[in-house]
C-alpha positions in Angstrom: 11.8 35.4 56.9 12.2 32.8 59.6 14.2 29.7 59.1 11.3 27.3 58.7 9.7 29.4 56.0 13.1 29.9 54.3 13.7 26.1 54.4 10.3 25.4 52.8 10.9 28.0 50.1 14.4 26.7 49.5 13.1 23.1 49.2 10.4 24.2 46.8 13.0 26.0 44.6 15.2 22.9 44.6 12.3 20.7 43.6 11.4 23.1 40.8 14.9 23.2 39.5 15.2 19.4 39.7 11.9 19.0 37.8 13.5 20.9 34.9 15.3 18.4 32.5 19.0 18.5 32.3 20.5 20.5 29.3 23.2 19.2 27.1 24.9 21.0 24.2 22.1 19.9 21.9 20.5 22.8 20.0 17.0 21.9 21.3 15.4 21.6 24.7 14.5 18.0 25.2 11.8 17.5 27.9 10.9 13.8 27.4 13.0 11.1 26.1 11.1 8.2 24.5 11.5 4.7 25.7 11.9 3.4 22.2 13.5 4.8 19.1 11.3 6.9 16.8 9.5 4.9 14.1 10.8 5.2 10.6 8.6 6.9 8.1 9.8 4.7 5.4 8.5 1.4 6.7 9.1 -1.5 4.4 5.6 -2.8 3.4 5.7 -5.2 0.4 2.5 -6.4 -1.2 2.5 -10.2 -0.8 2.3 -12.4 -3.9 1.4 -9.5 -6.2 3.2 -9.0 -9.5 3.4 -5.3 -10.3 4.0 -5.9 -14.0 1.2 -7.2 -16.2 3.2 -6.7 -19.4 2.7 -9.5 -22.0 5.5 -10.7 -24.3 5.1 -9.6 -27.9 3.2 -12.0 -30.2 4.9 -13.9 -32.9 3.6 -13.4 -36.5 2.0 -16.9 -36.3 0.4 -16.1 -32.9 -0.9 -12.7 -34.1 -2.4 -14.4 -37.2 -4.2 -17.0 -35.1 -5.4 -14.3 -32.7 -6.9 -12.3 -35.6 -8.6 -15.4 -36.9 -10.0 -16.2 -33.5 -11.4 -12.6 -33.2 -13.0 -12.9 -36.7 -14.6 -16.2 -35.6 -15.9 -14.6 -32.5 -17.5 -11.8 -34.4 -18.7 -13.6 -37.6 -18.7 -17.3 -36.6 -16.4 -18.1 -39.6 -13.1 -19.9 -39.0 -10.9 -19.9 -42.0 -7.8 -21.8 -43.0 -4.7 -19.7 -42.7 -1.4 -19.7 -44.4 1.5 -19.2 -42.0 5.2 -18.6 -42.3 7.0 -21.0 -44.6 3.8 -22.1 -46.3 2.4 -23.8 -43.2 -1.4 -24.2 -43.5 -3.5 -23.9 -40.3 -7.0 -25.4 -40.1 -9.6 -24.5 -37.5 -10.4 -27.5 -35.5 -14.1 -28.6 -35.5 -15.1 -26.2 -38.3 -13.7 -28.0 -41.4 -12.8 -31.5 -42.6 -9.5 -30.6 -44.2 -8.1 -32.3 -47.3 -4.4 -32.7 -47.0 -2.3 -33.2 -50.1 0.8 -35.3 -49.8 3.4 -36.4 -52.4 4.9 -39.8 -52.9 8.4 -40.2 -51.5 7.8 -37.1 -49.3 6.7 -36.8 -45.8 3.7 -34.7 -44.8 3.9 -33.3 -41.3 0.7 -32.7 -39.3 0.9 -30.8 -36.1 -1.9 -31.1 -33.6 -2.8 -28.6 -30.9 0.0 -28.2 -28.3 -0.5 -29.7 -24.8 -2.4 -32.8 -25.8 -1.4 -36.4 -26.4 -2.4 -38.8 -29.2 -4.4 -41.7 -27.9 -5.2 -43.5 -31.2 -4.7 -43.2 -35.0 -7.1 -44.7 -37.5 -6.0 -44.9 -41.2 -8.4 -46.1 -43.9 -5.7 -47.5 -46.1 -2.9 -48.8 -43.9 -1.2 -50.6 -46.7 -0.4 -47.8 -49.2 -0.1 -45.1 -46.5 2.5 -45.0 -43.7 1.9 -43.0 -40.5 4.1 -42.4 -37.5 3.4 -40.4 -34.4 6.0 -38.4 -32.5 6.4 -35.3 -30.3 8.0 -31.9 -30.9 8.2 -30.5 -27.4 4.6 -30.5 -26.2 3.2 -30.6 -29.8 1.9 -34.0 -31.0 3.0 -34.7 -34.6 2.0 -37.1 -37.3 4.4 -38.0 -40.1 2.5 -39.4 -43.2 3.9 -40.8 -46.4 2.0 -42.2 -49.4 3.7 -45.1 -51.3 2.3 -44.0 -54.7 0.5 -41.2 -56.5 -3.2 -41.0 -57.2 -4.4 -42.6 -54.0 -6.6 -41.2 -51.2 -8.0 -42.3 -47.9 -9.1 -40.8 -44.6 -7.3 -40.3 -41.2 -8.9 -40.1 -37.8 -6.9 -39.1 -34.7 -8.1 -38.9 -31.1 -6.3 -37.2 -28.2 -6.5 -37.1 -24.4 -8.0 -33.5 -24.7 -11.2 -35.0 -26.0 -10.6 -33.9 -29.6 -11.2 -36.0 -32.7 -9.4 -35.0 -35.8 -11.0 -36.1 -39.1 -8.9 -35.6 -42.3 -8.9 -36.6 -46.0 -5.5 -37.3 -47.3 -4.7 -37.4 -51.0 -1.5 -38.3 -52.8 -0.5 -36.0 -55.7 2.9 -35.4 -57.3 2.5 -31.6 -57.1 0.9 -28.9 -55.0 1.3 -30.9 -51.8 1.4 -29.3 -48.3 4.5 -30.3 -46.4 3.3 -28.7 -43.1 -0.2 -28.7 -41.7 -1.4 -27.7 -38.3 -4.5 -26.9 -36.3 -5.8 -24.1 -34.1 -8.9 -24.1 -31.8 -10.7 -20.7 -31.8 -13.0 -21.8 -28.9 -10.1 -22.9 -26.7 -8.2 -19.6 -27.5 -11.3 -17.7 -26.4 -11.5 -19.6 -23.2 -7.8 -19.0 -22.5 -8.1 -15.2 -23.3 -11.1 -15.0 -21.0 -9.3 -16.7 -18.2 -6.2 -14.5 -18.7 -8.4 -11.4 -18.5 -10.0 -12.6 -15.3 -6.6 -13.3 -13.8 -5.2 -9.9 -14.8 -8.3 -8.2 -13.3 -7.8 -10.2 -10.1 -4.1 -9.3 -9.9 -4.9 -5.7 -10.6 -7.4 -5.5 -7.7 -5.0 -7.3 -5.4 -2.3 -4.8 -6.4 -4.6 -1.8 -5.8 -5.6 -3.2 -2.4 -1.9 -3.7 -1.5 -1.1 -0.2 -2.6 -3.9 1.2 -0.5 -2.6 -0.7 2.5 0.9 0.5 1.8 -0.3 4.1 1.7 -2.3 3.7 4.9 0.7 2.2 6.7 3.0 5.0 5.4 0.6 7.6 6.7 0.3 5.8 10.1 4.2 5.7 10.2 4.4 9.4 9.5 1.8 10.1 12.2 3.7 8.0 14.7 7.0 9.8 13.8 5.4 13.2 14.1 3.9 12.3 17.5 7.3 11.0 18.6 9.0 14.3 17.5 6.3 16.3 19.3 6.8 14.3 22.5 10.6 14.7 22.3 11.1 18.4 21.5 9.2 21.1 23.3 10.2 24.1 21.2 12.7 25.2 18.6 14.6 27.4 21.2 18.3 27.2 21.9 19.0 25.3 25.1 21.3 28.1 26.2 18.2 30.3 26.8 16.9 27.8 29.5 18.9 28.7 32.5 17.3 26.6 35.3 18.0 29.4 37.8 16.0 31.8 35.7 12.9 29.7 35.0 9.7 31.1 36.6 7.3 28.6 38.1 5.2 31.1 39.9 1.8 30.0 38.6 -1.4 28.8 40.2 -4.1 27.1 38.3 -7.8 26.6 39.3 -10.5 24.6 37.5 -14.1 25.9 37.5 -15.6 22.4 37.8 -14.7 18.8 38.4 -15.1 18.2 34.7 -12.4 20.7 34.0 -9.9 19.0 36.3 -9.1 16.5 33.5 -7.0 19.2 31.8 -5.5 21.1 34.7 -1.8 21.4 33.7 0.9 19.4 35.4 3.3 22.4 35.3 3.4 26.0 34.0 6.6 27.9 33.7 8.4 30.6 31.6 11.9 31.5 30.6 11.2 35.2 30.2 10.4 34.9 26.5 7.9 31.9 26.3 5.5 30.3 28.6 5.2 26.5 28.7 2.0 24.8 29.8 2.7 21.1 30.4 -0.5 19.0 30.2 -1.0 15.7 32.0 0.2 12.5 30.4 -2.5 10.5 28.7 -4.6 13.3 27.6 -5.8 12.7 24.0 -5.5 15.1 21.1 -9.3 15.5 21.0 -9.3 16.5 24.7 -6.8 19.3 24.4 -8.3 22.6 25.4 -7.9 26.0 23.7 -5.6 28.7 25.1 -7.2 32.1 25.8 -6.7 35.2 27.8 -9.5 37.0 29.6 -10.3 40.5 28.3 -11.3 43.5 30.3 -14.9 43.3 29.1 -15.3 39.7 30.4 -14.8 37.9 27.1 -12.0 35.7 26.0 -9.4 36.1 23.2 -7.2 33.4 21.6 -3.5 33.6 22.6 -0.7 33.0 20.0 0.3 29.5 21.1 1.3 26.2 19.5 1.1 22.7 20.6 4.2 20.4 20.9 3.3 17.0 22.3 1.9 17.5 25.8 3.0 21.1 25.9 1.5 24.4 24.8 4.2 26.9 24.0 2.8 30.5 24.4 4.7 33.5 23.0 5.5 36.0 25.6 4.9 35.9 29.4 1.2 36.7 30.0 0.1 37.1 33.5 -3.0 35.0 33.0 -3.8 32.0 30.8 -7.2 30.4 30.4 -7.6 26.8 29.2 -11.1 26.3 27.9 -13.2 23.5 26.4 -16.9 23.4 25.4 -19.1 26.5 25.4 -22.0 28.1 27.2 -23.1 26.8 30.5 -21.2 23.6 30.0 -17.9 25.4 29.4 -14.9 23.9 31.3 -12.3 26.4 32.3 -8.9 26.3 34.0 -7.5 29.7 34.9 -3.7 29.9 35.5 -2.3 33.1 37.0 1.2 34.2 37.4 1.9 35.1 41.0 4.6 37.6 42.0 6.6 36.3 45.0 8.9 38.0 47.3 12.6 37.0 47.6 14.9 35.7 44.9 13.3 32.2 44.9 10.2 31.8 42.7 7.4 29.6 43.8 7.0 26.3 42.0 3.7 25.0 43.5 0.2 24.8 42.2 -3.1 25.4 43.9 -5.9 23.6 42.2 -9.5 24.3 43.0 -11.9 21.4 42.2 -14.8 23.8 41.7 -18.4 22.7 42.0 
């Protein structure tokens, strides 16, 4: 071998060795180091403004009684007076003209519907009856006291909610009602309907947020898997990759210009596995299959796995065929291992553009 040829071969061998990544004491062969850290699979994705708990607080006995009365009114159209805890009598607003029995020298308490304010009070007998309005939280309250027994009159109260309360009041020394209140079955139905709509809206918003969360988790897992695939070529101890023993003696030829898109950037082996490095930028859908040519002219699949831009082939076959499509439009790239003389192995490729 003359000096010029030896220099060229020696330079090719150095380039081949330099193209192999440096090996550390890590247990894996790292071929490509990403520019950014791997994405976390557990990305924090919080549904915005969505309450995950739709649990209602338990109803009090009084609220449960009013709810049952409202449901009966909804089914039968009948709104009855109810007797609540402590002897409180509840009248259905708009469905009765209640008669309220009071006692002389005692105060009758009338509670209106919470959330409204009294705008006016009309009393038929303002001489023998005393009335005072007040508030208990958000509940408007009337305090009524007759001055003597055996008298009766009427009471009309208006509120800023548009309600007009009409009541008969009677003074009797016994069987008087110390506490009277009202409930509105129609308003309760409207509130329940609005709450049901709101719960359905929140439920749909929560389901949409959970679907988005699942989609972004899957996307994060896919990005993490792609990152791992780009970073690690194979689960093979780095000690087995002695740069001086890697064999780059392969030539690859494409059968057509269309097949040039997946001509490998590099093919090499370490004596146990063959590595086919594809070009950067090639998509997953554009990756070819790995075959070997049989003696009868057909093709058989080779035991290989993909890791990022690499195909890792078990063994050291003398010929590898990368194929895409079928029939007359089949695109083929044939890579052959070439035995070279001397102790330096070739690290060059010869690509044939084909037709």
